[in-house]
C-alpha positions in Angstrom: 25.1 -71.8 35.9 26.7 -68.9 37.6 29.4 -67.6 35.3 30.1 -63.8 35.5 33.1 -63.7 33.2 32.9 -65.0 29.6 35.9 -67.3 29.9 37.0 -70.5 28.1 38.7 -72.0 31.1 38.7 -71.6 34.9 36.4 -71.6 37.9 33.7 -69.4 39.3 34.5 -65.7 39.9 32.1 -64.8 42.8 32.1 -62.9 46.1 31.4 -65.6 48.7 29.6 -64.7 51.8 32.1 -66.8 53.8 35.7 -67.3 52.8 36.0 -70.1 50.2 37.2 -73.4 51.8 40.7 -74.3 50.6 39.5 -77.7 49.5 37.1 -76.1 46.9 39.8 -73.9 45.3 41.3 -75.1 42.0 45.1 -75.1 42.3 45.5 -74.1 38.6 43.1 -71.1 38.3 42.8 -70.4 42.1 39.1 -70.0 41.8 36.1 -72.0 43.1 35.9 -75.3 41.2 33.7 -75.4 38.1 32.7 -78.9 37.1 35.4 -80.4 39.3 37.1 -83.6 38.3 39.3 -85.8 40.6 42.3 -87.9 39.7 41.8 -91.4 41.1 45.5 -92.2 41.8 46.5 -89.0 43.7 43.1 -87.6 44.8 43.9 -84.1 43.5 41.0 -82.1 42.1 40.8 -79.5 39.3 38.3 -77.6 37.2 37.5 -79.8 34.2 38.4 -77.0 31.8 41.7 -76.3 33.6 42.8 -79.9 33.1 41.8 -79.8 29.5 43.9 -76.7 28.9 46.8 -78.4 30.7 46.5 -81.4 28.3 46.5 -79.0 25.3 49.7 -77.3 26.5 51.6 -80.3 27.7 50.5 -82.9 25.2 50.9 -86.6 26.4 51.6 -87.6 29.0 50.0 -85.0 31.2 51.6 -84.5 34.6 49.7 -83.6 37.7 50.7 -80.0 38.6 50.7 -80.9 42.3 52.9 -84.0 42.4 54.2 -84.3 38.8 52.9 -87.8 38.4 51.4 -88.9 35.0 47.6 -88.6 34.7 45.8 -91.4 33.0 42.6 -90.4 31.2 40.9 -93.6 32.4 41.7 -92.6 36.0 39.8 -89.3 36.1 36.2 -88.9 37.2 33.6 -86.1 37.8 33.5 -85.1 41.5 29.7 -84.6 41.8 29.8 -84.2 45.5 32.3 -81.3 45.3 30.3 -79.7 42.5 27.1 -79.9 44.6 28.8 -78.5 47.7 30.3 -75.5 45.7 27.0 -74.6 44.0 25.4 -74.6 47.5 27.8 -72.0 48.9 26.4 -68.6 49.7 27.5 -65.7 47.4 26.8 -62.0 47.0 25.3 -60.5 43.8 27.8 -59.7 41.1 26.7 -56.1 41.6 27.3 -56.0 45.4 29.6 -53.0 45.0 26.7 -51.1 43.4 24.7 -51.7 46.7 22.8 -54.8 45.6 22.0 -56.6 48.8 21.0 -59.9 47.4 22.7 -63.1 48.7 22.0 -66.7 47.8 23.4 -69.9 46.6 26.0 -69.9 43.8 23.6 -72.0 41.7 21.0 -69.1 41.7 23.2 -66.1 40.9 22.5 -66.2 37.1 18.8 -66.3 37.6 19.0 -63.4 40.0 21.1 -61.4 37.5 18.3 -61.7 34.9 16.2 -59.4 37.1 18.8 -57.5 39.2 18.2 -53.8 39.1 21.9 -53.1 39.3 22.9 -55.3 36.3 24.2 -53.6 33.2 21.9 -54.0 30.2 21.8 -52.7 26.6 19.1 -50.3 25.5 16.3 -52.3 23.8 16.3 -50.0 20.7 18.5 -52.0 18.2 20.3 -48.9 16.9 21.2 -47.6 20.4 24.5 -48.8 21.9 24.0 -47.3 25.3 24.7 -49.6 28.4 23.2 -48.8 31.8 21.9 -50.4 35.0 18.6 -52.2 34.5 16.9 -49.8 37.0 17.7 -46.9 34.6 16.5 -48.5 31.5 12.9 -47.3 31.6 13.9 -43.7 32.2 16.5 -44.0 29.4 13.8 -45.3 27.0 11.3 -42.6 27.8 13.5 -39.6 28.3 17.1 -40.1 27.1 17.4 -42.5 24.2 18.1 -40.7 20.9 16.4 -43.6 19.0 13.1 -43.4 21.0 9.9 -42.8 19.0 8.2 -39.6 20.0 5.0 -37.8 18.9 5.2 -34.2 17.6 3.4 -31.8 19.9 2.1 -29.9 16.9 1.1 -32.4 14.2 1.1 -35.7 16.2 3.3 -37.3 13.6 5.6 -40.0 15.0 9.4 -39.8 14.4 12.7 -40.8 16.0 13.9 -38.3 18.6 17.3 -37.8 16.9 15.4 -36.6 13.8 13.5 -33.9 15.8 15.3 -30.9 14.1 14.7 -32.4 10.7 11.0 -32.9 11.4 10.6 -29.4 12.7 12.0 -28.0 9.4 9.0 -29.5 7.6 6.3 -29.9 10.3 3.1 -28.6 8.8 1.6 -27.4 12.1 4.7 -25.8 13.6 3.8 -22.3 14.8 5.9 -19.7 12.9 6.0 -15.9 12.7 4.5 -14.0 9.8 7.3 -13.3 7.3 6.0 -9.8 6.9 6.4 -9.2 10.7 2.7 -8.2 11.0 2.7 -9.3 14.7 1.2 -12.8 14.2 3.7 -15.4 15.7 1.7 -18.6 16.0 0.6 -19.4 12.5 0.8 -23.1 11.6 3.2 -23.5 8.7 0.7 -25.0 6.4 -1.7 -22.1 7.0 0.9 -19.4 6.1 -0.2 -19.1 2.4 -3.8 -18.4 3.6 -2.5 -15.9 6.1 -0.4 -14.2 3.4 -3.5 -13.7 1.4 -5.1 -11.8 4.3 -2.0 -10.3 6.0 -2.3 -6.5 6.0 1.5 -6.1 5.3 1.6 -8.7 2.4 2.8 -7.4 -1.0 0.6 -8.6 -3.8 1.0 -8.2 -7.6 -1.5 -6.1 -9.5 -4.6 -8.0 -10.6 -3.6 -7.1 -14.2 -0.2 -8.7 -13.9 -1.1 -11.3 -16.6 -1.2 -8.6 -19.2 2.0 -7.1 -18.1 1.4 -4.6 -15.2 4.5 -4.7 -13.0 3.0 -3.0 -10.0 3.2 -4.7 -6.5 2.1 -3.3 -3.2 0.1 -3.8 0.0 -3.7 -4.3 -0.2 -4.5 -0.6 0.4 -1.9 0.5 -2.2 -3.3 -2.0 -4.7 -6.7 -0.5 -4.4 -5.4 3.0 -4.9 -3.2 1.8 -7.9 -6.2 0.2 -9.6 -8.2 3.4 -9.3 -5.5 5.6 -10.7 -4.1 3.3 -13.4 -7.2 2.6 -15.5 -5.7 4.2 -18.6 -2.3 2.5 -18.0 -4.0 -0.9 -17.8 -6.0 -0.1 -20.9 -2.9 0.8 -22.8 -1.1 -2.3 -21.7 -4.1 -4.4 -22.7 -4.2 -2.8 -26.1 -0.5 -3.3 -26.6 -0.9 -7.0 -25.6 -3.7 -7.4 -28.1 -1.6 -5.8 -30.9 1.3 -8.0 -30.0 -0.9 -11.1 -30.1 -2.4 -10.0 -33.4 1.0 -9.4 -34.8 1.8 -13.1 -34.6 -0.8 -13.8 -37.3 1.0 -11.3 -39.6 4.0 -13.6 -39.8 3.4 -16.8 -41.7 6.2 -19.3 -42.5 8.8 -16.8 -41.5 7.4 -14.0 -43.6 6.4 -10.7 -42.0 4.8 -7.8 -43.8 5.0 -4.3 -42.2 2.6 -1.7 -43.4 3.8 1.9 -42.7 0.9 4.3 -43.0 1.1 8.1 -43.0 4.5 7.8 -44.6 4.8 11.4 -45.6 4.1 12.8 -42.2 6.5 10.3 -40.5 9.2 11.1 -43.1 8.8 14.8 -42.6 9.1 14.3 -38.8 12.4 12.4 -39.3 13.8 15.1 -41.6 12.9 17.9 -39.1 14.2 16.0 -36.1 17.7 17.0 -34.9 18.2 13.4 -33.9 18.1 10.2 -35.9 14.4 9.4 -35.5 13.3 5.7 -35.8 10.0 3.9 -36.2 9.3 0.4 -35.1 7.2 -2.5 -36.5 5.0 -4.5 -34.1 6.9 -7.4 -32.6 6.4 -10.7 -34.5 7.4 -14.3 -34.1 9.2 -16.3 -36.8 6.8 -19.2 -36.2 4.2 -20.1 -33.6 6.9 -20.9 -31.0 9.8 -19.2 -32.7 12.1 -16.2 -32.2 10.6 -12.8 -31.4 11.7 -10.0 -33.7 10.8 -6.5 -34.8 12.0 -4.2 -37.5 13.4 -0.7 -37.0 13.4 1.9 -39.8 15.0 5.3 -40.1 13.0 7.0 -42.9 15.6 9.7 -43.2 18.5 7.3 -42.7 21.2 7.0 -40.0 25.0 6.7 -39.9 26.4 6.9 -43.4 22.9 6.7 -44.8 21.6 9.8 -43.0 19.7 12.2 -45.3 20.3 10.0 -48.4 18.9 6.5 -47.7 16.2 4.5 -46.0 18.0 2.6 -43.2 16.5 -0.8 -42.0 17.4 -3.0 -39.1 16.2 -6.2 -37.4 16.1 -6.5 -33.6 16.0 -9.8 -31.6 13.7 -9.4 -28.6 13.2 -11.5 -25.5 10.5 -14.0 -26.4 8.2 -16.4 -24.6 9.9 -19.5 -26.1 13.6 -18.6 -25.9 14.4 -21.6 -23.7 13.3 -23.9 -26.5 15.3 -22.3 -29.2 18.8 -22.6 -30.6 21.3 -19.9 -29.7 22.9 -17.8 -31.0 20.5 -16.9 -33.8 21.9 -18.2 -37.1 19.1 -17.7 -39.7 19.4 -15.5 -42.7 16.9 -12.6 -43.1 16.0 -11.0 -46.4 14.7 -7.4 -46.4 12.2 -6.3 -49.1 11.0 -2.9 -50.0 7.9 -3.7 -52.0 7.3 -2.1 -55.4 3.6 -1.5 -55.5 3.5 -1.2 -59.3 3.0 -3.9 -61.8 6.8 -4.1 -62.4 7.2 -5.4 -58.9 10.8 -4.2 -58.9 11.3 -4.9 -55.2 14.5 -3.8 -53.5 16.2 -6.4 -51.4 19.0 -6.9 -48.9 20.2 -10.3 -47.5 21.4 -10.2 -43.9 23.6 -13.2 -42.8 24.6 -13.4 -39.2 28.3 -12.6 -39.2 30.2 -14.4 -36.4 33.1 -12.0 -36.8 31.3 -8.8 -35.8 32.8 -7.1 -32.8 29.4 -6.9 -31.1 28.1 -10.3 -32.1 27.0 -11.4 -28.6 24.7 -8.4 -28.0 23.1 -8.9 -31.4 22.5 -12.6 -31.9 22.8 -14.2 -28.5 19.7 -15.0 -26.4 18.5 -11.7 -25.0 19.0 -11.0 -21.3 17.1 -7.7 -21.4 14.0 -6.6 -23.3 15.8 -6.6 -26.7 19.3 -6.9 -28.2 21.1 -4.3 -30.3 19.8 -4.1 -33.9 21.6 -5.0 -37.0 20.9 -4.2 -40.6 21.7 -1.9 -43.6 22.0 1.9 -43.1 22.0 2.3 -46.9 19.1 0.0 -47.7 17.4 2.1 -50.4 18.5 5.5 -51.7 16.0 8.4 -51.4 16.0 9.0 -55.2 14.9 5.4 -55.8 12.1 5.9 -53.3 11.0 9.0 -55.1 11.2 7.6 -58.7 9.4 4.4 -58.2 6.0 3.3 -56.7 7.4 2.2 -53.4 5.1 4.7 -51.6 1.5 4.6 -52.8 -1.5 6.3 -51.2 0.9 7.4 -48.5 1.6 3.8 -47.6 4.9 1.8 -47.7 5.3 -1.9 -47.3 8.5 -3.6 -46.0 8.8 -7.4 -45.9 11.2 -9.5 -43.8 11.7 -13.2 -44.8 13.4 -15.4 -42.2 14.8 -18.6 -43.5 13.7 -21.8 -41.8 15.8 -22.8 -38.8 16.9 -26.1 -37.3 14.4 -28.6 -35.9 15.0 -27.3 -32.4 14.3 -23.7 -33.3 11.1 -24.8 -35.0 9.7 -26.5 -31.8 
């Protein structure tokens, strides 16, 4: 039945076409009777809910609000005639102030409201809390609701309108501008990698980057670079081969360095105004271990200059540093090999000393190509070298033995 206001008690709130007859107005709520009842003894009428509320407030006995006479519950009956008359009265739509022109019997107003174009309704998308006149609902669903489902103009993927910005950040077909500013502005995002391979302004690495060439440039510059850097690439390749071969020279942490043309290299060191060093090939302590190399001053350095062979170890940036334990903690023993039957090798044990002032730049994980070296500037005196058979057939052998590390460093 017609009931515009969600109320627990009271009569009908409606705009009647004609003024409501006084005999159909409840004296308690002053609205048109809803489910009217009549008191048999005094003839007064009230809304059924209004009389029930009166009983709740007054208790027993209940007094008639019109004449203050007690009301017996057995002397009250439903006034069907009055109910029928009231429901037949002409009323305007609840939305008459919104220009709805419907009028009809009170009994039909709820049915009319179900289809009234001016009635407030909720958006049919469950997440949306918008309320609007029914006549605006379709436009809201199609054009305004943040929760409506839309199709991307570029990739046809379906998404919620409110998530449009998020979708565009990942839309595979969204046209975007070339990152090199080559002039192309409508490249689908998923085709950008292909465009970059063809873009005239794209910077590409040298085709020999895998062996260590650092050059990068545009396509025309790359072609010129490859023509002019043949010898450079060959040298890099040879160095890479030597480096890879050097791994086989270190077995179980033992590395043997063969120094050929010793006399010539020693004479160069003596003649040089600076402290001249020679370097061993890089080597790994194990297949996936630390990368090291030896550094020797044949005419000495520091306090050993001119009197001793100076020998140092250098920790280099390796391929497997992320898997190793840092700082480097393993002991290293240097050997100058006696090539005679006496095998009177000269040795020096190097233990990582945590108290050194430059400890971090020696034993920590390298952040540049290699760390500072550490060793013994007075490894072997020159007179010992001259008296023994440490140099034979113009060849010297130096061995480095690295003690086994922890399980992590042996990964």
